[in-house]
N, C-alpha and C positions, 0 to 999 in steps of 0.2 A: 601523847603521853597516856599510857594505859594505867589504870588504876582499879584495884578491886573494891568496889563499893557494895555494901550491904543492900539487901532488897528494899524495895520501895513499900514500906508497910506502915508508915505513918499518915494517917487520915486528916486532911487540912481542909479547913473551910476557906473558901476565897471567892473570887468575883472574875468572870471570864468574858471574853467575845467568842461566841460559837460560829460566826460567820461574818461575810464582809458588810452586814448591815451595821457592824460595829456596835451592836448593842450589849452593853455589860449585864451579864446576869449572875446569880449565886451559882456556884460551881465547887463540887466537892472532889478533891483530887488525893493522890498519893505523894508522899515525899520520902527520901531515903531516910534510913536510920542514921544517926550521928556516928561518923566514921571516925578514924584516930585522929585526922587532921583537921576534923570538922568542929565548927560551933552551931548550936541551934540558937535561934533568936526568935523571941516572941516579939512579933512585929506591932509597933505602937502607932507609927505614922508612915505614909508612903505619898510621896509628891505625885501629881498627874503632869507627865510631859507631854509635849506636842508628840515626841515620838510613840507614846502610847496610843494616841488618836490615830496616828498613821498605821500601826501594826494592827488596830482593832478593826480598821476598815480595809486592811490588805492594801493600801495605797501604793505600796513599793512592790507588790507581788510576790512577797516571800513569806507570809505568815503562814505558820502551821497552827490550824486551829485544833482544838480551842486553845486560846491564847490568853494566859493570865498576865495582864502588864504590870509595870512598876518597877523602876530602878532608881528610885530615891527613897531609901528604906532606913528608918531609924527604929531601934527596939533595945531589947535587954537581953543578955546571953543567960540561957536557961541550962545549958549544958555543954560540956566541952570534952574533945577526944583526948586520948592519952599522950599524943604528941603536940597537943597544944599548948605553947608556952607564952603566947602574945595576949592572951585573954583568960578571964577567969568568970565563973557565974556571977550575975549581977552587974557585970560591965554593960556601959552604955556603948552601943554598936551601931555602925553604919555599913550600908551595901550600896553601891552605886551600879555601874553598868555591866561590871566585869564578872562572869562566874568562873571562868577558866581560860588558860592558855597553855602552850606547850611547855613552858618552865625552862626550856632547853636553848633556845635560839639567842642570838646575839641580844635581840631588842628585850627579850624577857630578863636575860642576864644584867641588863642595863637599866632594870625597873621602867622599862617602857613596853610593858605587856600589852597595853592598849593598841599597840602597832602589830603585835604577833600575827602571823598568817593562820594560826590556829585559834584565834581570839573567838571565845563564845560568850554571848551576851547572858545577863541574868534571867531574861525570859526570852523565848523563841530561839534558844541556842540548843547545841547538843553537847551534854556534858560528857566528861570523860567515860562514863559508864554506858553511854549510848542513850540515855533519857533526854527527852526534851525538856529544857528548864521553864519554871514556873515563877513569876514575879512577885513583887510586894503587895499587889492586891489580894492578901491573904493573912491569916492569922499566925502564921510561923514559917520561917524558912531555915534549911540547913545549908551552909555555906563553908567551903574551905577557908580556913583561918588567914590565908595568903591574899584572900580577895575582901577582907574585912577591915574596917578602921574603926578607931576609937571616937567617939563623939565627946568633946570636952565637956566638963561637968557644968560650966556656967552658960552652955547654949541650951535653949528650949529645944525639946525634941522634935516639936512640930516645925518650926520655922528653920530648925538645922537641916531637916530632910531634903529639900531641894539642892542643898549645896554639893549634895552626891553627884548630881548631874550638872544643873544649871551651874552651880558655883565652879566646879572643875574644868567646866567648858570654857569659862572666860579666864580663870586663874593661869592655866597652862600657856596660852599664847602671851600673857602678859608678863609671865616669868621667862618664857622663851626669848622674848624681845627686850629683856632688862628693864622692865618698866616697874618691878619691884623695888628697885633701888636707884631711881633717878627722879627724885622729887624735883617738881617744877616743869617737868616735860609735860607735853600737850597729848592728851589721850581722847580720841573720839569715839564714841558708842553709837553705832547704828541699831535703831530699834529700842524701845524702852518697854520690855516685856519681862519675862522670866529670867531671861539671860541677862539683857541689858540693864536691869535695875541692879543686879548683883555686881555688873562691872563697875558701874558708877560708884558703888559702895567700896569696893576694892580701890578703885583710883584715888578716891578722897582719903582712904586709909593710908595710902602709899605716898601722899603728898603730890599728887599729879594734878595738872589743870585739866578738867574733865569738860568736854562739849558733846551733849547729847544731839544727835542728828536724827530726825523723826519727820514722817509725813503728817503727823498730827499737831497743829499748832496748839491744841487744848493741853498738850502735854507739859508745855513749858514750865507752867507754875509748879507742877508737881515735881518734876525733873529738878528745879532750882531749890524749891523752898522744902519739899520732903526728903528728897535725896542729895541736896548739896552741890548739884551741878553748877559749873562755873558759867557756862555757855550753852546755849540752844540754837541749833540752825534747824529751819524747815527746808526739807530737801526739795520741796516743790517750788520753793521761792527762789527765783533766779538771782534776785538781788542779794539775799543772804548768802547763797552759795558762792557768788562771785566775791563777797566780801571775806569769805572763809578760805578761798583759794590759797594753798601752800601756808597753812598756819599750824597744822597738826603732825606731831611726830609719829604717831600710831593710831589706827583705827581698827576697832573689833566690830565686825558686821554680823549682828545675830539675826538678821531678817530671813525668814524660812520661804517668803514669797519671791517668785521670778523678778529680778531688778538688774538695771545696768550697774556695774561696777565702775564705770567711767567717772560720773560725778564724784564718787567717795574718792576715788584716787586724785582727782583734782584738788581735794582738800589737803592733802598730804604735801609736806616739805619734800624738796629734793631728798631722795634716798629713803624717804618713808616707807612704811609697810602697812599693807591692809591684811588684816588675818580674817579668813572667813570661817564662821562657825555655824552659820544656819546651813540649812540642806533644802533648797527649792527643788521640787520635782522636775523642772526644766533647767537646762544649762544656763550659766549667767551670761550676760552680754559683757564682753571684755574688750572694749577698744584699745587699738594699739597705742595712740598718740600719747594719753596720760601717762601711759607706762614708760614710753621711750623719752618723754620730753621732762621726766621727773626722776629718772632711774629709779623707779619704784619698784617695789615686790609685793606679789599678792601670794599669801600662804594659807594653807588649810590646816586645821586642827581639830582633833576629835578627843574629848574627855581629857584623862591623864592617866599615868601608871598609879599603883597603889601607893607607893611611896610619896608620890607628889600629891595624891589625895589626902594623905594623913598630914603632910605638911600644909595644905590649905586649910584643913580643919584646924591644925593647931593655931595657925595665923589668925582664922575667924575667931577663935577663943581668945586669943590675946587682944584683938582689936574689936570684940564683941560684935561680929558681923553675922547677921542672919538674913533670911529672906523674908519679904513681905509677903504673908500667905492669908488665904482664905481657907479656913478649915470646914471640910464638909463630912457628912457621915456616909457610910456606903450606900444607903438607900439614894443618895443624891449624885452618885458618880456619872450617870448619864447626863443629868442636867448640867453638871460641871463640864463635860466633855463638850456639850453643845455649846456652852457660853465660851469655851477655850477655843473652839473653832472660829469664833467671832471676835476672839482676843478681848473678851469681856470679863477679865480679871486682873486684880491687882495683887500680885503679880503672878501668883502661883497657886493653885489649888493643892491642897493636901488633905488625904483622906485620914481621918481619925478611925482606924481600923476596928477599935471596940466600940466605936460609937453606936448606940442603939436606935437613936432618933435624930431627928433633924432639929436638935436644939440650938445648934452652932448658928 
């Protein structure tokens, strides 16, 4: 899709990785002027996603340096283009992973632009005007209104930010598998991190029986007492896994480390579904017998379309669902990323973009 975009003349302060050391440093760059279909957003908060870590270190071999990460963005609209009807100046707005798509294919027309062949991400993507996209580790961003959502008034902007990636990533497979309207059904959540803890919250809000599956016995109390999970299975405990066989209707696997899907499949009832949303660097091990003998399915899922993301945000507003976050100032980004690499966070780091010191 071609679009005439004004020159990149706005100077922006941000933070970028300049090479595969992954170290984030202050970085000044240019953004485009606000076009007719654009909104300009003063960024207040930006979540730190595992994906940011992968891109900063070029783990996937596709990073275009310098890279300004960040796709869990909340802020306030400061300017709108002449064609913009969805937003007004002063609105609370959110941006997730999507910067552009072709707008013309069947997937785009069906509000599934997240699967468009020409999908471009909020950072490390190529925008319609040929420029490289820069993400939310910055003080402002210009975005096409079609890829921006409203943030409900009752949600805090810091703890709402990770909903734009972590939230929609687990919401979409739950919706696809009719778990939003199936109270009493049994949901399994593999991994209790940034994605997993939101999946538990969604499950409880929608009346599901939620079981957390984790390698860490120490997380049981947290899962049950803090997040309201009904059950907890230690995946390395063969006895617990045996007791759990054929008990769950649907499982979301959020783990991004290499692991076998076989033991998870065994926990599903006949005709159950395992949705994979984690992205390990190496292929999953997928034994055939748990698939064949349970008529089970394994599905993948990546974020959601903008219409679906807005639906999720509205439901989060209705049920008062936010992420559990640890807010850091920009001078602590590298420290936060080092801790994230060790899974030392409950459950998502969020950068206070205007924060001047480490008072948080």
